[in-house]
Each structure stands twice: as C-alpha cells, then as structure tokens.
C-alpha positions in Angstrom: 13.2 11.1 11.8 12.9 7.8 9.8 12.7 4.5 11.7 12.4 1.6 9.3 14.1 -0.4 6.8 16.4 1.6 4.6 16.5 -1.3 2.2 12.9 -0.3 1.1 13.4 2.4 -1.5 9.8 3.5 -1.5 9.6 4.0 2.3 12.9 5.9 2.3 11.7 8.2 -0.5 8.5 8.8 1.5 10.4 9.5 4.7 12.9 12.0 3.0 10.2 13.8 1.1 10.4 17.5 2.0 13.5 17.1 4.1 16.2 19.8 3.9 18.8 17.6 5.5 19.4 13.9 6.0 21.8 12.4 8.4 22.7 8.7 8.1 24.2 6.8 10.9 23.0 3.5 9.8 25.0 0.2 9.8 24.4 -3.4 8.9 27.2 -4.9 10.8 25.2 -7.0 13.2 22.0 -8.0 11.6 19.5 -10.7 10.8 17.0 -11.5 8.1 19.2 -10.5 5.2 20.7 -7.4 6.9 24.3 -7.1 5.7 26.7 -4.3 5.4 26.1 -4.3 1.6 22.3 -4.3 2.0 22.3 -1.5 4.6 25.6 0.5 4.5 25.9 0.5 0.7 22.4 0.0 -0.7 20.4 1.5 2.1 22.6 4.6 2.1 22.3 4.7 -1.7 18.5 4.9 -1.3 18.9 7.7 1.3 21.4 9.6 -0.8 19.1 9.3 -4.0 16.0 10.5 -2.1 18.0 13.4 -0.7 19.3 14.3 -4.1 15.8 14.3 -5.6 14.6 16.6 -2.8 17.6 18.9 -2.9 18.5 18.0 0.7 21.9 18.2 2.2 23.4 14.9 3.4 25.7 13.9 6.3 27.1 10.4 6.3 28.5 9.0 9.6 31.2 6.6 8.3 34.0 4.6 9.9 37.8 4.7 10.2 39.8 2.9 7.4 37.1 2.6 4.7 38.6 1.3 1.5 37.4 -0.6 -1.6 39.8 -3.4 -0.9 39.4 -3.6 2.9 39.2 -7.1 4.3 36.0 -6.2 6.2 32.8 -6.2 4.3 31.6 -3.3 6.4 34.5 -1.0 5.5 34.0 -1.8 1.8 30.4 -1.0 2.0 31.0 2.3 3.9 33.6 3.2 1.3 31.0 2.6 -1.5 28.5 4.8 0.3 31.2 7.6 0.6 31.9 7.4 -3.1 28.3 7.3 -4.0 27.8 10.4 -2.0 30.7 12.3 -3.5 29.3 11.7 -7.0 25.7 13.0 -6.4 26.4 16.7 -6.4 24.3 17.4 -3.2 25.9 19.3 -0.4 27.5 16.8 1.9 29.7 16.0 4.9 31.4 12.7 5.8 32.1 12.3 9.3 34.8 9.7 10.0 36.5 9.3 13.4 40.2 10.2 13.2 42.8 7.5 13.5 44.5 7.5 16.8 48.0 8.7 16.8 50.7 6.0 17.3 52.0 5.8 20.8 55.0 7.9 21.2 54.3 9.9 18.1 54.3 13.7 18.4 
C-alpha cells in the first residue's frame, strides 16, 4: 500500500515497483497546499498509471458518476482525463464507476 503524495512521480514509481496490480481510489476534491482535482485525480493518477504500465501491473481506477471532458465540475473533468489516460495505456484495467440512480417511477 502506498500512502503519500501521488503528485511526486518518483515516490509513486518507487511504491509501485514490483506491484502486480494497482488500485487507485484517490481524489483531490477537498485539499490544501496545492491539492486540486487536476493535480491529484488527473496528474496523480497519470503517475500511478505510468508506473503500473512500466511494471506490467494491472490497474483499477475508482472513478465517479458523470465524468466528462466538458463537465462543469473540475473533479469530473479530471476523473474523465484519468479514465481516458488509462484506456490508452494498453495495461489490463478496470474502471469502477457507481451507476446512475434510475429515475423515480422508471421501470
């Protein structure tokens, strides 16, 4: 398990070294000291994904409902960027995104 700053590419690479699987449930939604969705969800996940790819590790990304490149929330745009980055790496992956709730009355 890695506990630390995913914005630090070198520490991430060291932590992922020899891993066979990486699971990312990180978020930068509420942060201080320069922690933002872009610095954590987009860039931090990019560091994790790159390190996993270099080591041949499978990757699981915990994402969010409604991710989109044009979403009004920065967090959803950053999560979308992480999903797209992961899809393009060629590593075995899974993206876990909670399902949308059905509309009331829908069957």
